[in-house]
N, C-alpha and C positions, 0 to 999 in steps of 0.2 A: 330359347335360351333361358337358363334358370333365373328365377326371381332373385333380386338382390337381398343380401343378408339383412339390411335395414328394414325392408318390407316385412320380412319374417318376424323381426323383433317387434315391429309396430303391431303386427297381427297378434303376437303373443301377449303384448301389453294390453291390447284391447280385450282379449279373452280373459286375462287376469282381472281387468277392471270389471267385466261383466260378472265374474264369479264373486269378486269382493262385494259388488253391488247387491247381488242376490243374497249373500250371507248377512249383510248388515241391515237388512230391512225385513220387517215382519209384514205378513199379509194384513190387509185392512180387516178381514174377518177376524183374525186372531187379536188384532188390536182392539176391535170393537167388543169382542167377548171379554177380553181382559179389562177394558174400561168399565163395561157394565157390571161385571162381577166385582171388580175392585170397588166401584161406587157402592154397590149393595153391601159388601162386607164392611166398608168404611162406615156406612150409615148405621149398620147394626152395632158396630163397636162404639160409635159415638152415642147411640141411644143407650147402650149398656152403661157407659161411663156417666152419662147424664142421669140415668135412672138410679145408679148407685149413689151419686152425690145427692140427689133429691131424697132418696130413702134414708141416707145417713143423716141429713139435716132434719128430717121429720123425727127420726128416733132420738136425735140429740135434743131437739126441742121438747119432746115428750119427757126425756130423762131430766132435763133442766126443771121442767114444771114439777115433776114428781119429787125431785130433791128439794125444790123450793118449798113445796107443801110439807115435806118432812121437816125442813128447817123451821117453818112456822110452828108446827106442832111441838117440836122440841123446845122452841123458844118459850111457848106458853107453859110447858111442863117445868122448865128451868125456873120461871118466875114463881111458880107455885112452891118449888122445893128450895128456894133460896134461903128461907128462914130455917131450914133443917141443917144447914151447914155445907161446907165444901165436900165432905166425904159422901154425903147423900147424893149430891149432884154428880160426883165422879162415878158412884155405883150406878146411877141412873143411865148416864150416857154409855157406860161400859155394857150395861145390860141391853140397851137398845141396839147398840152396834153389834153385839154378839149374836142377836137374833137374826141379823142379816147374813144369810148363807153366802159363802164366797162364790159358789157356783152361779147363784142368781144375781148377786150384787157384788161383783169383784171390786176389790179396793175400797169397800165402804168404810168411811171414816167420819167422825164427828168431832168438831172443835168448837169450844165455847169461850168467848172472851167477855168477862165482866169487869169493866174498868181496866185495871192493870193485871187482873188475875186471869189466867188462861188454864182451861181444862181440855184435855184431848182423850178420846177413847183409847183404852189400852187393850181392847179385846183382840185386835189383830196385829199388835206390835207395830203400829205405823206412826205413833206419836213422836214428834221431833220438832225442834225449832224450825228446821228447813220446811217441814210439812206445813206448819202454820203460816210461814211467810208465803209459800206457794198458794195456799188457800186464799189468803187475803189479797194477794196480787190478782188471782184469777177472778175473785169476786168483783174486782174493780174494772174488769173488761166487759165488752159488750156481749161476747159469746160465752163467757163464763168457763173458758177452757184454760187449763194450766198444765205444767209439766214438772214432775218430780221423780227422782230415782229412775230416770230413763223411761218413764211411762206417762202417757197423757191421761188427764182426768177432767171431769166436768163437775162443777160445784153449784149447789143451791144455797142461798143465804137468806137470812132474815135478821134485820138490825132494828133495834129500838132503843134510843137513848144510849145508855152505857152497856147494853147487852147485845152481843152479836153471836149468831149461831151459824156454823158452816157445816154442810153435809156434802160429801164428795163420793164419787165412784170413778173407777177407771172406765175409759171409753172402749176398751178392747172388745167387750161383749157386744156393745152397740154396733161397732164396726163389723164384727163377724155376722151378727144377725142381719144387718143391712146388706152385707155381701151375699149371704145365703138367699135372702128374699130377691135381691136383684138378679142373682144367677138363675134362680128359678124362673123369673120372668124372662131373663135372657134366653133360657132354653126354649121357652114357648115362642118368643119372637124370632129366634134363630131358625126354629122349625118352619115357621111361616115364611121367613126370609128365604130359606132353602127351597121351599116349595115355589115361592115366587120366582127365585133365580132359575129353577129348572124350567118353569113356564117361559120366562123371558129368553133363556138360552135357546129353548126349542123354537120359539118364534123367530129369534135372530138367525138361527141356523136355517130355518125354513125360508125366511123372507130375504135375508141379506147374504149370509155366508155361502150357502150352497149355490145360489144363483151367481154370486161373484166367482166362485170356483169354476162354475160352468163357463162363465164369460172368459176367465183367465185361460182355461183350457182351449177355448176356441182361438183366442189371440195367440197362444203358443203354437197351435197347429198352423195358423196363418204364418207365423214367424218361421216355421219349419218348411214353408213352401207350399202348404195346402191351400192355395189361393182359391177363393170362391166359397170357402167354408162359411156356413151361416150359423148365427146364434139367435134362436127364437124361443118363445115360450116364457118370457118374463112377465110377471104380473105388476110389478111396480112401475110407475111412470118414468122414474129416472133411469132404471136399468133397461126398460124398453127403448127409451131414447138413445141410451148408450149403445145397446145392441144394434139398433137400426143404423147408427153411425158406423159401427164396426162392420156390419153387413155391407154397407155401401163401399167402405174402404176395401173389404175383401173382394167384392165383385169387381171393383176398379182395378185391384191388383191382378185378379184373374184375367181381366180383359187385356191389361197391359202385358202380362206374361204371355198370353196367347199371341198377342201381336208381336212381342219380342221373339217368341219361338218361330213364328212365321218368317220374320225378317232374318233371323239367324239361319234358319233352314235355307232361305234363299241365298244368303251370303255364303253359306257352305257350298251350295250348288255352284255358285259363281266361282268360288275359289277352286273347287274340284275341276271345274271346266277349264281352268287355267293350267292345270297339270297335264303332262303329256298323255295322250290317249293310246299311244302305241309303244310297245317295248321292243320293237324290231329295229336292230342296228346292224350295220355292215361290219363284219369281223368280230362281233361280240354278242354274247347273250346277256340280257339285262333283266333284273328282278328288283322290285321296290316294295318296301313296307312303309306306309305313312299314316300316322294316327295323331290327330290334334289332341291336346289336353282339354280343349273346350270345343265349341261348335266350329270355330275357325282357328287356323294355326298361324304361328309366326315362322314356322319352318317352310321352306320353299325349295323345290327342285325343278329342273327343266332339262330336257334333252333335245338337241336339234342337229340335224344333218346339214353340212355345208355343201355348196355346189361342187367342190372338188372331191366329194366322197368321204371326207373326214367328218367326224361328229364331235359335238360339244356336250358335256354334262356339267350342269351348274347346280350347286347346293348352297343354300344360305340359311342362317339361323338368326332371326331378329330378336332384339332384347324383348323380354316379356312374352306374353301370349295373349290370345283373345283378339278382339276387334282391332285395337290400335296396331298390334303386331301384324295382323292379317293385312291391314291397309298398307303398311310399310312393305310387306312381302310382295304385295301386288305391284307396288312401285318398282321393286327390284326386278320383277318379271318384265315390266315395260322397259326398264333401263337395259336389261340383258338382251331383249329382242332388238332394241335399237342398236346395241353395241355389235351383235354378230352380223347385222346388216351392213355395218360400216367397216368392220375389221374381221380378220381371220386369225391374227396372232393372239394367243391367250393373254399376254401381258397388256396389249392394247385394249382388249375387251374388258379386262378387270379394271384397268385405269379409267376407262370410259364410264363403267358402272359406278365406280367410286366417286368420280368427279360429279356426276349427276346426283348421286345419293347425298353427298356432302352438301351440295348446294341447296337442295330442295327439302331435305329432312329436318326434323327438329334437332336442336342441339343435343338433347339427351338420347337421341336414337342412334344406334349403331348396329352392325351385323357382322357376324363371322361368315366367311364364304370359302368355297373351294371350287375351282374351275378345272375341268379336265378336257383336253383335246386329244383325240385318237385318230391316227391315220392308218387305215387298214392296209394300204399299199406298203408303207414302210414299217408297219407294226410298231411305230414309235408312240409312246404315251407321254403326254406333257401334263404336268400338274402344277397349278398355282394355288397356294394356300394362304388366305388372308385371315390369320388369327383363328382358324377353325381347328377342331380336333384333328389330329393327324390321321389321314386315311391309311389303311393297311393294304400293302401289296404283297400277295403270296404267290410265289412261283409254284409250278406244279410239283416241284421236288420238296416243297415245304419251307423254303427260305422266306423270311418275313422282312420287308422293308417298310419303314414308316415315312410317309410324305408329310413332314411337319410344316408348321407355319414358317413363312419366309418374309413376313411383313406385318403391317398394322391391320387392324380391323377396318371394315368399310365404314365410312361416315365420320372419321376422325380428322383426316387430313386429305384435302383434295389433291395434294401433290405427292402423296405416298407412292411408294414403288415396291415391287416384289421381284423375286427370282423364280425361275422355272426349274422343276425337277423333271428330268427326262429318263424314261425307262424303255428298254426294248423288250417287248412282250414275246411270249412263246405260247403255243396252244396249251390250254389248261391252266394258265395263270389267272389269278383273280384279284380284283380290286374291291375293297369294302370301304364305303363312305357312310358316315353316320353323324347325327347331331348329338349334342351333349345330353339330350333327354334320355339317351340310352345309358351312357356311363353314369349319369346322376340319378338313375332309378334307385329308390330306396326300398328296403324290405321292412318288416315289422320291427326289426332290431336296429333300425336307422343305419344300416350298413349299405354303402353304395355298390351298385353293380360293378362299376370299374372297368378299366381297359383290359385287365388280365382275363376277365371272363369273356370279353368280346374276342380277344386273341385266341383263347382256347376254343371257342365255338367256331371260329374261322377254320381252325385246323380239324376239328371234329367233323365238320360238315363238308370237308373237301371232296369226299366221294359222292356227294349228292348233287343233283342238278340245281342250278341257282334258285329256282322257285322253291324246291323242297328245302334247300339249305336255309333260305331266308325264313321259311315257315318254322323251321326248327329254332332259329334264333329268336323269332317272335314269341314262340311258346316258352322259351327259357326266360325271356325278359318278363313275361306275364306271370310265370310261376314264381319268379324271384320277388316281384312286387306283391303277390298274394292279393289280399282283399284291400290293400291300401290304395289311396287315390293316385292317379297319374298326375304328377305335378308339372310336367313339361311336355311339349310336343316331342314326338318320337318319329324320326325318319331314318331309314336305312336303305342304301343302294348297294347292290352286288352285281359286279360285271365279271363275266368269264370270257377270256379272249381265245 
């Protein structure tokens, strides 16, 4: 019987969880390579920033010293020229400032304060009250840095009694030179870093990443069912230990799988042994096709001849498939054997089977069933359907009658009852019984085989003997399914009277 829809949904959710899990995690090899390379790049960048700051500080210190020396020299000259008057002093500082080329000393400026009198170089048109204030403020700081007209400058100063001299330059050129020198060194260190990174990556790939990929490949193969697969040849202690553990697990799984296969093969032989060995019946020709979805089946059928010459055919389909369903089917075999020893009436037989099944099976276990009793002398066919797919009765002239369900499934209510459908057969009439594994076979487009195809095949094969007709039906089902998996047990019985 088909798996329940909730089981399918749970399986789909598990599959989606596995896909999501696989997408949201990186391999340890990739993480390790990213971490190592990220650290290397980060260290190189930190070194570059540190080197730039250090180079800038050194150049600013040199520039402060140079400007201080220039201020001291200018101060001495101003002392000498003081007695020549203010105009001589102005010409001197203008001439000194003009000699400083803008390309080599950008923003060069000289300011002199003698008491309350202030002189500023006019060579580069930078003299202003704001400039003087900025110079005096910067001279009072520890780093001798100031800001005027949206540009930073450094100042050197020399003060003596009432005479103060200020010499300044913009720091742009200092910053640019520091950046150029730092970039030059950064290029060298980056080249060395790149070489080191190539070596480290090669070592990581050789020692960690590639071995891990090999190990993951082995684990994936084991996960796909290649039990016994071994992972060897690792040089590191940790991976050798891990591979040894995986090898033990793989071998253990191989041993368990081999034991399981042995047990399942034996279970299948036991179940096959429970099926009828002969297809010889009085008054009818009988053919059967039975294929479990797994090693053992939840589908079950039996045929038995009674002392009065009539015979019984019993088909059941237990919920699910596999070992639990097979065990339940075996119980039904035993209940049916007990029932036909005690009763001959189909209703009494099905009631007995249902009573025993309801009492001894699990609450979630149930089965559909169909019971047929045929009397060759009277040519009367009796059919009891307990929730099973309707069997198809075809007269030799092509009329179709469905023997539909007339009561509950087995295992639900011990007091359940059913009605009998009676048919008078004629030579050439046929009865087709099947489980829902036939109608619920799916193709690649997720389309079901359905009852209409079964009905069509019953008509198309009417001219063939039962064994050939049933083989034609089997081929059509297999062709419809294609390369897809068989999801449920398949059982088909064909009788010709």
